Structures are given as structure tokens and as C-alpha cells.
PADRENBA-479788 format. One line per field, with one value per atom (N, C-alpha, C): atom name; residue in three letters; x, y, z; residue number from 1. Coordinates in Angstrom, 1 decimal, decimal comma. Layout:
REM residues N
atom <- CA:...
type <- ala:...
px <- X:...
py <- Y:...
pz <- Z:...
seq <- NUM:...
REM end
This chain:
REM residues 71
atom <- N:CA:C:N:CA:C:N:CA:C:N:CA:C:N:CA:C:N:CA:C:N:CA:C:N:CA:C:N:CA:C:N:CA:C:N:CA:C:N:CA:C:N:CA:C:N:CA:C:N:CA:C:N:CA:C:N:CA:C:N:CA:C:N:CA:C:N:CA:C:N:CA:C:N:CA:C:N:CA:C:N:CA:C:N:CA:C:N:CA:C:N:CA:C:N:CA:C:N:CA:C:N:CA:C:N:CA:C:N:CA:C:N:CA:C:N:CA:C:N:CA:C:N:CA:C:N:CA:C:N:CA:C:N:CA:C:N:CA:C:N:CA:C:N:CA:C:N:CA:C:N:CA:C:N:CA:C:N:CA:C:N:CA:C:N:CA:C:N:CA:C:N:CA:C:N:CA:C:N:CA:C:N:CA:C:N:CA:C:N:CA:C:N:CA:C:N:CA:C:N:CA:C:N:CA:C:N:CA:C:N:CA:C:N:CA:C:N:CA:C:N:CA:C:N:CA:C:N:CA:C:N:CA:C:N:CA:C:N:CA:C:N:CA:C:N:CA:C
type <- met:met:met:ala:ala:ala:asp:asp:asp:asp:asp:asp:asp:asp:asp:glu:glu:glu:glu:glu:glu:leu:leu:leu:met:met:met:arg:arg:arg:glu:glu:glu:ile:ile:ile:asn:asn:asn:arg:arg:arg:gln:gln:gln:ala:ala:ala:asp:asp:asp:arg:arg:arg:ala:ala:ala:glu:glu:glu:glu:glu:glu:met:met:met:arg:arg:arg:pro:pro:pro:ala:ala:ala:arg:arg:arg:met:met:met:asp:asp:asp:arg:arg:arg:tyr:tyr:tyr:ala:ala:ala:leu:leu:leu:ala:ala:ala:ala:ala:ala:thr:thr:thr:leu:leu:leu:ala:ala:ala:gly:gly:gly:arg:arg:arg:phe:phe:phe:gln:gln:gln:gln:gln:gln:his:his:his:gly:gly:gly:thr:thr:thr:asp:asp:asp:glu:glu:glu:ile:ile:ile:glu:glu:glu:lys:lys:lys:met:met:met:ile:ile:ile:thr:thr:thr:gly:gly:gly:val:val:val:trp:trp:trp:leu:leu:leu:leu:leu:leu:pro:pro:pro:gln:gln:gln:pro:pro:pro:glu:glu:glu:ala:ala:ala:glu:glu:glu:gln:gln:gln:glu:glu:glu:gln:gln:gln:pro:pro:pro:leu:leu:leu:leu:leu:leu:leu:leu:leu
px <- 103,3:103,3:102,7:102,9:102,3:100,8:100,3:98,8:98,3:99,0:98,6:98,6:99,6:99,7:98,5:98,2:97,0:95,7:95,6:94,4:94,4:95,5:95,5:95,0:95,5:95,1:93,6:93,1:91,7:90,9:91,3:90,6:90,7:91,8:91,9:91,0:90,9:90,0:88,5:88,2:86,8:86,5:87,4:87,2:87,0:87,8:87,7:86,3:85,9:84,5:83,4:83,5:82,6:82,6:83,8:83,9:83,3:83,5:83,0:81,4:80,9:79,4:78,9:79,7:79,2:79,7:80,7:81,3:81,5:82,3:82,4:83,2:82,8:83,5:85,0:85,3:86,6:86,9:88,1:88,4:89,8:90,0:91,3:92,0:92,8:93,5:94,4:95,1:96,0:95,3:94,1:93,3:93,0:92,5:92,2:93,5:94,6:95,9:96,3:96,1:96,5:95,6:94,3:93,4:93,8:94,1:94,6:95,9:96,8:98,1:98,0:97,0:96,7:96,5:95,9:95,5:96,7:97,3:98,4:99,7:100,2:101,3:102,6:102,8:104,0:104,2:103,1:103,2:103,0:103,8:103,7:102,5:102,1:101,0:101,3:102,5:102,8:102,8:103,3:103,2:101,8:100,9:99,5:98,8:99,2:98,6:98,9:100,2:100,6:99,8:99,6:98,8:97,4:96,8:95,4:95,3:96,3:96,3:96,4:97,2:97,4:96,1:95,3:94,0:92,9:92,9:91,7:91,8:93,0:93,1:92,8:92,0:91,5:92,6:92,8:93,8:93,3:94,2:93,8:93,5:92,6:92,3:93,6:93,7:94,9:95,4:94,5:94,9:95,6:95,3:95,8:97,1:97,4:98,5:99,8:100,8:102,1:102,7:103,1:103,8:105,2:105,8:107,2:108,1:109,2:110,2:110,9:111,0:111,8:113,1:114,2:115,6:116,2
py <- 100,9:100,0:100,7:102,0:102,7:102,7:102,7:102,6:101,3:100,2:98,9:98,9:99,5:99,6:100,3:101,4:102,2:101,4:100,7:99,8:98,7:98,1:97,1:97,6:98,8:99,4:99,7:100,2:100,5:99,2:98,1:96,8:96,3:96,4:96,0:96,8:98,1:99,0:98,6:98,3:97,9:96,6:95,7:94,4:94,7:95,6:95,9:96,6:97,4:98,0:96,9:96,0:94,9:94,1:93,8:93,0:93,7:95,0:95,8:95,7:95,8:95,7:94,3:93,3:91,9:91,4:92,1:91,7:90,2:89,6:88,1:87,8:86,7:86,4:86,1:85,4:85,1:85,3:85,5:85,7:85,1:84,5:83,9:85,0:85,8:86,9:86,3:85,2:84,6:84,1:83,5:83,1:84,3:85,4:86,6:87,1:87,1:87,6:86,7:85,4:84,5:84,8:85,1:85,4:86,7:87,7:89,0:88,9:88,0:87,8:87,3:86,5:86,0:87,2:88,2:89,4:90,4:90,6:91,6:90,8:90,3:89,3:89,9:91,3:91,9:91,9:91,5:91,4:90,0:89,6:88,2:88,1:86,9:86,7:87,2:87,0:87,5:89,0:89,6:91,1:91,6:91,0:91,4:91,2:90,0:89,7:90,8:91,3:92,4:93,7:93,9:95,1:95,0:93,8:93,6:93,8:93,2:93,3:94,8:95,6:97,0:97,8:97,4:98,1:97,6:96,4:95,8:95,9:95,9:95,9:97,3:97,3:98,6:99,1:100,4:101,0:100,9:100,7:100,6:102,0:102,0:103,3:103,9:105,2:105,8:105,3:105,0:104,5:103,2:102,4:101,1:101,0:102,0:102,0:102,0:101,3:101,3:102,7:103,1:104,4:104,3:105,3:105,3:105,4:104,8:104,9:106,2:106,9:108,2:107,9:108,2:108,0:109,3
pz <- 81,1:82,2:83,4:83,6:84,7:84,6:83,4:83,2:83,8:83,5:84,0:85,5:86,1:87,6:88,2:87,5:88,0:87,8:86,7:86,5:87,5:87,8:88,9:90,2:90,6:91,9:91,9:90,7:90,6:90,8:90,2:90,3:91,7:92,4:93,8:94,6:94,4:95,2:94,9:93,6:93,3:94,0:94,1:94,8:96,3:96,8:98,2:98,5:97,6:97,8:97,8:96,8:96,8:98,1:98,5:99,7:100,9:101,0:102,1:102,1:100,9:100,7:101,2:100,8:101,2:102,5:103,0:104,3:104,6:103,8:104,0:105,3:105,9:107,2:107,0:105,8:105,5:104,0:103,7:102,3:102,0:100,9:100,5:99,6:100,3:99,5:98,5:98,8:97,9:96,6:96,8:95,6:94,7:95,3:94,5:93,9:94,6:94,0:92,8:93,0:91,9:90,6:90,9:89,8:89,1:89,9:89,3:88,6:89,1:88,5:87,1:86,8:85,5:84,5:85,0:84,2:84,1:85,3:85,4:85,6:84,5:84,6:85,0:84,9:85,3:86,8:87,5:89,0:89,5:90,4:91,0:91,9:92,2:93,1:94,5:95,0:96,3:96,4:95,4:95,3:95,3:94,5:94,5:95,8:96,4:97,7:98,8:98,7:99,6:99,3:98,0:97,7:98,1:98,0:98,5:100,0:100,7:102,1:102,5:101,8:102,1:101,9:101,0:100,7:101,6:101,9:102,6:104,1:104,7:106,1:106,7:107,7:108,2:109,2:109,2:110,1:111,6:112,5:113,9:114,4:115,4:116,1:116,6:116,8:117,2:118,6:119,5:120,8:120,8:119,8:119,7:118,8:118,1:117,2:118,0:117,5:118,2:118,2:119,3:119,4:119,1:118,4:118,0:119,3:119,2:120,3:120,2:121,3:121,3:121,9:121,1:121,6:122,0
seq <- 1:1:1:2:2:2:3:3:3:4:4:4:5:5:5:6:6:6:7:7:7:8:8:8:9:9:9:10:10:10:11:11:11:12:12:12:13:13:13:14:14:14:15:15:15:16:16:16:17:17:17:18:18:18:19:19:19:20:20:20:21:21:21:22:22:22:23:23:23:24:24:24:25:25:25:26:26:26:27:27:27:28:28:28:29:29:29:30:30:30:31:31:31:32:32:32:33:33:33:34:34:34:35:35:35:36:36:36:37:37:37:38:38:38:39:39:39:40:40:40:41:41:41:42:42:42:43:43:43:44:44:44:45:45:45:46:46:46:47:47:47:48:48:48:49:49:49:50:50:50:51:51:51:52:52:52:53:53:53:54:54:54:55:55:55:56:56:56:57:57:57:58:58:58:59:59:59:60:60:60:61:61:61:62:62:62:63:63:63:64:64:64:65:65:65:66:66:66:67:67:67:68:68:68:69:69:69:70:70:70:71:71:71
REM end
């Protein structure tokens, strides 16, 4: 099962690389997640969508990142 998880992440990263090359204005992450869920059935569509979001969202520049609260 771990091999399937690694293969899923490789596929998500490949899709992210393709998207970066094409730079679409908009993308339906849920539709892509539903497609991948058909192949990787041990993961639900919502879980895969979160994985896609984690890979595809760009980190904010340091100045814009939320600073931790010091107690």
C-alpha cells in the first residue's frame, strides 16, 4: 500500500508540473481528484483534493506569512 501512496504522490507532482508548464487560469481540483480517486481507490476524493492543494499551492513570501504568536 505504501507503494501506491508513493505512486499517487508522484502522479500528483507530475500533474502539478504539467499545470505549471501550461499555467491555466483556473483548474477544477475536485474534478482531478475524482479522476485520480478512480485509480487510487484506497483514497477518497476529498483526501486527494487536499493532497493536490498541498502540492499546487505556492508558499507565501516570508513577509506575508502569518507570524506565530509569542506567549
